[in-house]
C-alpha positions in Angstrom: 30.6 59.2 -98.3 27.0 60.1 -99.3 26.2 56.5 -99.3 27.4 56.1 -95.9 25.7 58.6 -95.0 22.2 57.5 -96.2 23.1 54.1 -94.0 23.2 56.2 -90.8 20.3 57.9 -91.6 18.3 54.9 -92.4 20.0 53.1 -88.9 19.0 56.4 -87.0 15.2 56.1 -88.3 14.8 52.5 -87.6 16.3 53.4 -84.1 13.9 56.1 -83.3 10.9 53.9 -84.9 12.1 51.0 -82.2 12.3 53.8 -79.6 8.6 55.4 -80.4 7.2 52.3 -80.9 8.5 50.7 -77.3 7.5 54.0 -76.0 3.7 53.7 -77.2 3.1 50.1 -75.9 4.7 51.0 -72.5 2.7 51.1 -69.6 3.6 54.3 -67.4 0.7 53.8 -64.9 2.0 51.6 -62.1 -1.2 52.5 -59.6 -2.8 49.7 -58.9 -5.2 48.2 -56.1 -4.3 45.0 -54.8 -7.8 43.4 -55.0 -7.2 40.7 -52.5 -7.0 43.1 -49.6 -9.3 42.0 -46.8 -10.2 45.4 -46.6 -11.7 45.8 -50.0 -15.5 45.9 -50.3 -16.8 43.3 -52.1 -19.3 43.8 -55.2 -22.5 44.3 -53.9 -21.5 44.8 -50.2 -23.9 47.1 -48.5 -21.7 48.6 -46.1 -18.9 50.3 -47.7 -16.7 53.8 -48.0 -15.6 55.7 -50.9 -11.6 56.4 -50.5 -9.5 58.3 -53.0 -6.1 58.4 -52.9 -4.4 61.6 -54.8 -0.5 61.5 -55.5 0.1 65.5 -56.7 3.0 66.3 -59.2 6.4 68.1 -57.5 7.6 71.4 -58.2 11.0 69.2 -59.2 12.2 65.8 -59.8 12.9 64.0 -56.4 15.2 60.9 -57.8 13.7 57.4 -56.3 11.1 59.3 -54.2 9.5 59.8 -57.8 9.1 56.0 -58.0 5.7 54.2 -57.0 4.4 54.8 -53.5 3.3 51.7 -51.7 0.6 52.1 -49.4 -0.5 49.5 -47.1 -3.6 49.5 -44.6 -3.4 47.6 -41.3 -0.2 45.4 -42.3 -1.6 44.4 -45.7 -0.7 45.7 -48.9 -3.9 47.9 -50.2 -2.4 49.7 -53.8 0.8 51.1 -55.0 0.3 54.9 -56.7 2.0 56.6 -59.7 3.5 60.1 -58.9 0.5 62.4 -60.6 -2.2 60.0 -60.2 -5.1 59.6 -58.2 -7.4 56.7 -57.8 -10.6 55.2 -55.7 -11.1 52.3 -53.7 -14.0 50.7 -52.2 -13.6 49.7 -48.8 -15.2 48.1 -45.9 -15.4 50.7 -42.7 -12.6 50.7 -40.5 -13.1 52.6 -36.6 -9.2 52.8 -36.7 -6.8 51.9 -39.7 -3.4 52.2 -39.6 -2.0 53.5 -42.9 1.8 53.0 -43.9 2.9 54.6 -47.0 6.4 53.4 -48.2 8.8 55.1 -50.8 12.6 54.6 -51.6 14.6 57.5 -51.1 18.0 58.8 -51.5 19.8 59.5 -47.9 23.1 60.9 -46.8 26.4 62.8 -48.4 26.9 59.6 -50.3 22.8 59.1 -51.6 22.2 55.4 -50.2 19.1 54.2 -51.5 16.8 53.8 -48.1 13.4 52.3 -48.0 11.1 54.9 -45.6 8.0 54.2 -44.4 5.8 56.4 -42.5 2.3 55.2 -40.2 -1.1 57.2 -40.1 -4.2 56.5 -38.3 -7.6 57.3 -40.1 -11.0 55.8 -39.4 -13.4 55.2 -42.5 -17.0 55.5 -42.0 -19.9 53.5 -44.0 -21.3 55.8 -47.0 -18.6 58.4 -46.5 -16.0 59.5 -49.3 -12.7 60.5 -48.0 -9.8 62.1 -50.0 -6.1 61.4 -48.8 -3.8 63.2 -50.1 0.1 61.9 -50.6 2.8 64.6 -50.5 6.8 64.4 -50.1 8.4 66.1 -47.4 12.0 66.7 -48.2 14.1 65.7 -45.0 17.3 66.4 -46.8 19.9 64.2 -45.6 17.6 62.0 -43.7 15.6 61.4 -47.2 12.1 62.4 -48.5 8.8 60.8 -47.1 5.4 61.2 -47.6 2.2 62.7 -45.4 -1.3 61.1 -45.9 -4.0 64.2 -44.8 -7.4 63.9 -45.3 -9.0 67.0 -47.2 -12.0 68.5 -48.3 -13.8 67.6 -51.5 -12.6 71.3 -53.1 -9.2 70.7 -52.1 -9.2 67.5 -53.5 -11.0 68.5 -56.8 -8.3 71.4 -57.1 -5.1 68.7 -56.9 -7.1 66.5 -58.9 -7.4 68.9 -62.1 -3.5 68.4 -62.6 -3.9 64.7 -62.1 -4.6 61.5 -64.0 -7.6 59.3 -63.2 -6.7 55.5 -62.6 -8.7 52.4 -62.0 -12.0 52.8 -60.2 -11.6 56.8 -60.5 -11.9 56.7 -64.3 -15.5 55.5 -63.7 -15.9 58.3 -60.8 -13.9 61.4 -61.3 -13.5 63.6 -59.2 -14.5 66.5 -61.1 -18.4 64.6 -61.5 -18.5 64.3 -58.0 
């Protein structure tokens, strides 16, 4: 009986070790900028603007809406943004740009998965810094969608206190501005 328990404990220790080892090697950060996007400023380019994208945490779990957001600019993928992250993108200026925020959500009384997409218009001037906050709106049976709003530096810094810097934002975190 004791020998059987020892084997069970050994098996559990091995499984836990493998699980913990797997978790530590797994990358949870799916925030990535698509460097092939034509709106990304090339290194050494004189005319550019800095745009921080912030995705705050939520009070509660929101199902599929907690997954990575995809952000397109003028119909071309710009970045993916993980919940609880913020990142920095150096972009070419635009008088007008259509930003599309895409996410998965559950809709209806039977909780079917649906892709949501909301469009927002922004202008980006050379030499300026922008702080765009992406927040979920719970439409109940219609699903969750995200709003994109430009905020001031103070508001961005307050939000960033509870977020992880990703990508270029690690080099220029908001608390250094």
